[in-house]
C-alpha positions, 0 to 999 in steps of 0.5 A: 131369809131363814126363819126358825121354828122352834118346838118346846116340848114339856113334860110333867109327871103330875097329871094322869096319863089319859089326858090329852097333850095341850098344844099351845103356840106363839109368834115371835120376831124370827121364830115361831114356838109350839109348846107341847104339855105331856101328862107324863114324861115320854120318849119321843123322836123328831125328824124331817119329812118332805112336808116338814117335821114329824113328832113320834112318841112312845104313846100308841094313841096320843090325843093332841089338843090342837084347838089353840095352835093358830089362836096366836100363830099365823100360817106364815111358818107353820102351814099345817098341823095334824095327827096321822091316825094310823100311827098317832104321829104329829105332823108339822107342815112348813111353808118357809125355809125353816129349821125346827129345834126340839128340846125338853123343858122339865 
């Protein structure tokens, strides 16, 4: 059984750059959704790692607000989410044979 993890990246230019990146989630039939709301448009790269996926932005020290991630999301697909203090990358650990599909929505 294949399950899909969908990553939705929202970029808005209306907020100050110093604010944190809000991360919200949703559990749906067949997929999980993460929404990252950046305070300004940002360049990003998203790729596979041994444990899941990694998001890297052009911001050297992004501040991700992860406090609500598991409010609506189980660990069925997304087993871990954390920021690497060395490079600021956001790591997503997956506990299934999942695919992440990143895209921007402006």
